[in-house]
C-alpha positions in Angstrom: 50.2 -23.1 2.1 48.1 -21.8 -0.8 46.3 -18.6 -0.2 42.6 -18.8 0.2 40.1 -16.1 -0.8 37.1 -15.3 1.4 34.1 -13.1 1.0 31.4 -11.7 3.4 28.3 -9.1 3.0 26.3 -6.9 5.0 22.7 -7.0 4.5 21.0 -16.9 -13.2 17.8 -17.6 -13.8 17.4 -20.9 -12.1 20.7 -22.5 -13.1 22.7 -24.3 -10.4 25.8 -22.2 -9.4 28.6 -24.0 -7.6 30.2 -21.8 -4.8 32.7 -22.2 -2.0 31.4 -21.2 1.4 33.2 -18.3 2.9 32.7 -19.0 6.6 35.6 -17.5 8.3 37.7 -14.9 6.7 36.0 -12.3 5.0 35.1 -9.1 3.5 32.8 -6.6 5.2 31.4 -4.5 2.5 34.7 -4.3 0.8 36.8 -6.3 -1.7 38.1 -9.9 -1.7 41.4 -10.4 0.1 43.9 -13.1 0.4 44.7 -14.5 3.7 46.9 -17.5 4.6 45.7 -18.6 8.1 42.0 -18.1 8.9 40.5 -21.4 10.0 42.8 -23.7 8.1 40.6 -26.8 8.4 37.7 -25.0 6.7 39.8 -23.8 3.8 40.8 -27.3 2.5 39.7 -29.0 -0.6 37.3 -31.0 1.5 35.1 -28.0 2.1 31.5 -28.5 0.7 30.2 -26.7 -2.3 27.2 -24.3 -1.9 24.6 -24.2 -4.6 21.8 -21.7 -5.0 18.7 -23.8 -5.6 17.4 -22.4 -8.6 17.4 4.6 -5.3 17.6 4.4 -1.8 14.6 5.0 0.4 15.2 7.9 2.9 14.8 5.5 5.8 15.1 1.8 5.2 13.0 0.7 8.1 11.9 -2.8 8.6 8.2 -3.5 8.1 6.0 -5.2 10.8 4.4 -8.6 10.0 2.2 -8.0 7.0 -0.8 -10.3 7.4 -2.7 -12.4 9.9 -2.4 -16.1 9.8 -5.7 -17.8 8.9 -7.5 -19.1 11.9 -7.1 -22.6 13.3 -3.4 -23.5 13.0 -1.6 -21.9 16.0 -3.9 -23.2 18.7 -3.2 -26.8 17.5 0.5 -26.6 17.7 1.3 -24.3 20.7 3.9 -26.0 23.0 2.9 -26.8 26.6 3.0 -23.9 29.0 6.4 -23.2 30.5 8.2 -25.3 27.8 8.8 -23.0 24.8 11.2 -25.4 23.2 9.3 -28.6 24.1 7.2 -29.4 21.0 4.2 -31.7 21.4 3.9 -34.8 19.2 2.8 -33.5 15.9 0.0 -35.5 14.5 -0.5 -35.8 10.8 -3.8 -33.9 10.8 -2.0 -30.9 12.3 0.5 -30.8 9.4 -2.3 -31.4 6.9 -4.2 -28.4 8.3 -1.0 -26.3 8.3 -0.4 -27.2 4.6 -3.9 -26.6 3.6 -3.9 -23.1 5.1 -0.4 -22.1 3.9 -0.2 -23.6 0.5 -2.5 -21.0 -1.1 0.2 -18.4 -0.3 3.0 -20.2 -2.0 3.7 -19.6 -5.7 5.4 -21.7 -8.4 7.5 -19.3 -10.5 8.1 -20.2 -14.2 10.9 -18.3 -15.9 11.6 -17.9 -19.6 14.8 -16.6 -21.1 15.4 -16.0 -24.8 18.9 -15.6 -26.3 18.6 -15.2 -30.0 16.7 -18.2 -31.3 17.3 -20.2 -28.1 14.6 -20.2 -25.4 15.4 -21.5 -22.0 13.0 -22.3 -19.1 13.5 -22.5 -15.4 11.5 -22.8 -12.2 11.6 -21.5 -8.7 9.3 -20.7 -5.9 7.9 -17.7 -4.0 5.3 -16.6 -1.6 2.6 -13.9 -1.6 3.6 -10.8 0.5 0.4 -8.8 0.4 -3.0 -8.3 -1.2 -1.5 -6.0 -3.8 -0.1 -9.1 -5.6 3.6 -8.6 -4.5 5.5 -11.9 -4.4 8.9 -12.6 -2.8 11.4 -14.8 -4.5 15.2 -15.1 -5.0 17.1 -12.6 -7.1 18.8 -15.5 -8.9 15.5 -17.0 -9.9 14.4 -14.0 -12.0 17.6 -12.0 -12.6 17.9 -12.9 -16.3 14.2 -13.6 -17.0 12.5 -12.2 -20.1 9.1 -13.5 -19.0 7.9 -14.6 -15.6 4.8 -16.6 -14.9 3.3 -17.1 -11.4 1.4 -20.4 -11.0 -0.8 -20.5 -8.0 -1.8 -23.5 -5.9 -5.1 -24.0 -7.8 -3.3 -24.1 -11.2 -4.2 -20.6 -12.2 -1.4 -18.8 -14.1 -0.7 -15.1 -14.2 1.9 -13.0 -15.9 4.2 -11.3 -13.4 6.4 -8.2 -13.6 9.7 -7.9 -11.9 9.4 -5.0 -9.5 12.8 -4.9 -7.8 15.9 -7.1 -7.3 18.8 -7.1 -4.9 21.7 -9.4 -5.7 23.5 -8.8 -2.4 20.6 -10.3 -0.4 19.5 -12.6 -3.2 16.0 -11.3 -2.9 13.5 -10.1 -5.6 9.9 -8.9 -5.7 7.6 -9.6 -8.5 3.9 -8.6 -8.9 0.8 -10.0 -10.5 -2.1 -7.7 -11.4 -4.6 -9.6 -9.4 -4.5 -12.5 -6.9 -6.8 -15.4 -7.8 -9.6 -16.3 -5.5 -8.5 -18.2 -2.5 -4.9 -17.0 -2.6 -3.8 -15.1 0.5 -0.5 -13.5 1.8 1.7 -15.3 4.3 2.8 -13.6 7.6 6.4 -12.6 7.8 7.8 -13.5 11.2 10.8 -12.4 13.3 13.8 -14.5 12.4 15.7 -13.2 15.5 13.4 -15.4 17.6 14.2 -18.6 15.7 15.9 -21.2 17.9 17.9 -24.3 17.0 15.8 -27.4 17.3 12.5 -25.7 16.2 10.4 -27.7 13.7 10.1 -26.0 10.3 8.4 -26.8 7.0 9.3 -25.8 3.5 6.7 -25.5 0.7 7.7 -25.0 -2.9 8.4 -26.4 -6.3 11.3 -28.8 -6.0 12.3 -30.3 -9.4 9.1 -28.6 -10.9 6.8 -30.6 -8.5 4.6 -27.8 -7.3 2.9 -27.6 -3.9 5.4 -29.9 -2.2 5.9 -29.8 1.6 8.9 -31.1 3.6 9.6 -30.9 7.3 12.7 -30.7 9.5 14.3 -28.7 12.2 16.4 -25.6 12.4 19.9 -27.0 12.5 21.7 -23.7 13.1 21.2 -20.0 13.0 23.5 -17.0 12.4 25.2 -18.6 9.3 27.0 -16.4 6.8 26.5 -17.6 3.2 27.8 -16.2 -0.1 25.4 -14.7 -2.6 27.0 -16.4 -5.6 27.0 -13.4 -7.9 28.6 -10.6 -5.8 31.7 -10.5 -3.6 29.5 -10.0 -0.5 27.6 -12.5 1.7 24.3 -12.8 3.5 24.3 -12.7 7.3 22.2 -14.5 9.8 21.1 -17.2 7.5 19.0 -20.1 8.9 20.3 -23.6 8.4 17.8 -26.5 8.2 17.6 -30.2 7.5 14.2 -29.8 5.9 14.6 -31.2 2.4 15.3 -28.3 0.0 16.1 -29.1 -3.6 16.5 -27.2 -6.9 13.1 -25.5 -7.5 12.6 -24.7 -3.8 14.6 -21.5 -4.2 12.6 -18.4 -3.3 10.0 -20.4 -1.4 9.2 -19.9 2.3 10.7 -21.7 5.3 7.9 -21.6 7.9 7.6 -22.3 11.6 4.7 -24.2 13.0 2.8 -21.0 13.7 2.6 -20.5 10.0 5.1 -17.6 9.9 7.7 -17.2 7.2 11.0 -17.2 9.0 13.2 -17.4 5.9 13.4 -17.6 2.1 15.0 -20.9 0.9 18.0 -20.1 -1.1 20.9 -22.6 -1.0 21.8 -26.2 -0.3 25.1 -27.9 0.7 25.4 -30.4 -2.1 28.5 -32.4 -1.4 28.9 -32.5 -5.2 25.5 -34.1 -5.8 23.5 -30.9 -6.7 20.6 -32.3 -4.6 19.6 -32.1 -0.9 22.2 -33.5 1.5 20.4 -32.5 4.7 21.9 -29.0 4.9 19.9 -26.1 3.4 20.0 -22.4 4.0 17.3 -19.7 4.1 17.7 -15.9 4.0 16.3 -14.6 7.3 12.9 -13.0 7.3 14.2 -9.9 9.0 16.3 -9.2 5.9 13.1 -9.7 3.9 11.2 -7.3 6.1 14.0 -4.7 5.6 14.7 -5.1 1.9 11.2 -5.9 0.4 9.5 -2.5 1.0 12.5 -0.7 -0.5 12.5 -2.9 -3.6 8.7 -2.2 -4.0 9.2 1.5 -3.7 12.4 2.0 -5.7 13.4 -1.2 -7.4 16.7 -1.6 -5.7 18.3 -1.6 -2.2 21.4 0.2 -1.1 23.5 -1.6 1.5 25.9 0.3 3.9 29.6 -0.2 3.5 32.5 -0.2 6.0 35.3 -1.0 3.7 37.5 -3.5 5.6 38.9 -7.0 5.0 39.3 -9.3 7.9 38.5 -12.5 9.8 37.5 -13.6 13.3 40.1 -13.7 16.0 41.1 -17.4 16.3 43.9 -19.1 18.2 46.7 -18.3 15.9 45.6 -14.7 15.4 45.3 -14.3 19.2 48.8 -15.7 19.8 50.5 -13.8 17.0 49.1 -10.5 18.0 49.5 -11.0 21.8 45.7 -10.7 22.4 44.1 -11.7 25.7 41.2 -13.7 24.2 39.8 -15.2 21.1 37.3 -12.4 20.7 36.7 -9.8 18.1 36.9 -9.0 14.4 40.5 -8.8 13.1 41.0 -6.2 10.4 43.6 -7.4 7.9 43.1 -4.6 5.3 41.4 -1.3 4.8 40.0 -0.2 1.5 41.6 3.0 0.3 39.2 6.0 0.4 36.5 3.9 2.1 34.7 4.8 5.3 37.0 2.8 7.5 40.1 4.5 6.0 38.6 7.9 6.5 38.0 7.1 10.2 41.6 5.9 10.6 41.1 2.2 11.1 44.3 0.2 10.4 44.9 -3.1 8.8 47.9 -5.5 9.2 51.3 -4.1 9.2 53.1 -7.3 8.4 53.1 -11.1 9.1 54.6 -13.4 11.7 55.6 -17.0 11.3 53.4 -19.3 13.5 53.8 -23.0 13.0 55.0 -22.5 9.5 52.1 -20.2 8.5 52.3 -16.5 7.8 49.9 -14.9 10.3 48.9 -11.2 9.8 49.8 -8.9 12.7 49.4 -5.3 13.6 45.8 -4.9 12.5 43.0 -3.3 14.6 40.7 -5.7 16.4 37.1 -4.6 16.8 35.7 -5.7 20.1 32.6 -3.6 20.4 30.2 -1.9 18.0 28.0 0.9 19.6 28.8 -0.5 23.0 27.8 -4.1 22.0 30.4 -6.9 22.2 31.7 -8.2 18.9 32.5 -11.8 19.3 33.7 -12.5 15.8 33.8 -11.1 12.3 30.2 -12.2 11.6 29.0 -10.0 14.5 30.6 -7.0 12.9 29.0 -8.0 9.6 25.5 -8.0 11.2 26.1 -4.7 13.0 26.8 -3.0 9.7 24.2 -4.8 7.7 21.2 -3.5 9.7 22.3 0.1 9.5 21.9 2.6 6.6 24.3 4.5 4.5 25.1 7.7 6.3 24.6 6.2 9.7 27.4 6.6 12.3 28.8 3.6 14.2 31.2 3.8 17.2 33.7 1.0 17.2 35.8 0.0 20.2 39.1 -1.4 19.0 42.3 -2.9 20.3 45.4 -1.3 18.8 48.9 -2.2 20.2 47.1 -3.6 23.2 45.2 -0.4 24.0 41.5 0.2 23.8 40.4 3.1 21.5 37.1 4.3 20.2 36.7 5.1 16.5 33.6 6.7 15.0 32.9 5.7 11.4 30.3 7.2 9.0 29.1 4.4 6.8 28.8 5.0 3.1 26.7 3.4 0.4 28.3 0.4 -1.2 30.0 1.3 -4.4 28.1 0.2 -7.5 29.8 -2.5 -9.6 32.1 -3.4 -6.7 33.6 -6.8 -7.1 36.7 -8.9 -7.5 
């Protein structure tokens, strides 16, 4: 069986990048690794392609919601009492009212890139973060830009400056000197409260068609998606069937309370490079954590554990004589990384299982700071929402015995990649 490479993270221009989703095996703030088993069905040639739709602060604390929603929307769409997931029939005037109040906070972003005598142009989306003119978008929208123009809902254009970028979360902040009259910030909600089945809307600039709104539901939460330009991945992404197409990247995914719950970033194309009913948004709680640091210092420093691994699946469980399909299996430990310094151990060899080489002997993380770790994505999230220098206590299984290991997280090495 051919070896398959997987990548995971914790916490150009607008060209379409074709990526392979790294759902199972992974890399937790480390390097790419090669692994033969993982979830075999998801490592086949039939896997979909994933296309981006185009100094460290002392304490990287999340910010609270930034603004108040304009009056008049929430009262019209509140679900019946006692039925938090039971949505009322949504009449067209409610959606119209929602669009009219939210669209002034959405921005069409025009990007210009000059290479010698060649000038290229691209487009993306964004949303207004606060009254100081800060605007959130995707890193890949503005990463190579020589000039950025923000076009507001009323057609007024303003030159924008790139304030900060973070490739590992695919987020960027730009700023205009002054917001036009009528433009207002959007509220940043709590993505941890998002549930599958909730109605959501996306407003943006698909195919250059500004101020477009689409509607759908949250199809899944807790997805892990690749960044496309780094060997790491973005945790807790929101999956939606709301139509998202090239040009929507960087724009808001909103709930029916008018809160931004995510930043639209990728679509599953199936090879068509257009919406196929599966889109992904960077969760708003990552925005709330990263954006203020980008505004203050221009960059964001993610914590780093320094291990390679995958979730404990059936073959990993059987090969390693584990009692349950639970935990994050560590296949390798990066030399001189935080995990290595703490004594965590990777695989000591392989074992034949149904014709496959299955890694054996690696530590299995089953708890982080006393909280159960169900799979590798759980460990990813536990690391992502900490800071470099923080200490995390991991409970592991080694040779069938429970042990506790304390790890001091480090800053992710610069220029780290495959």
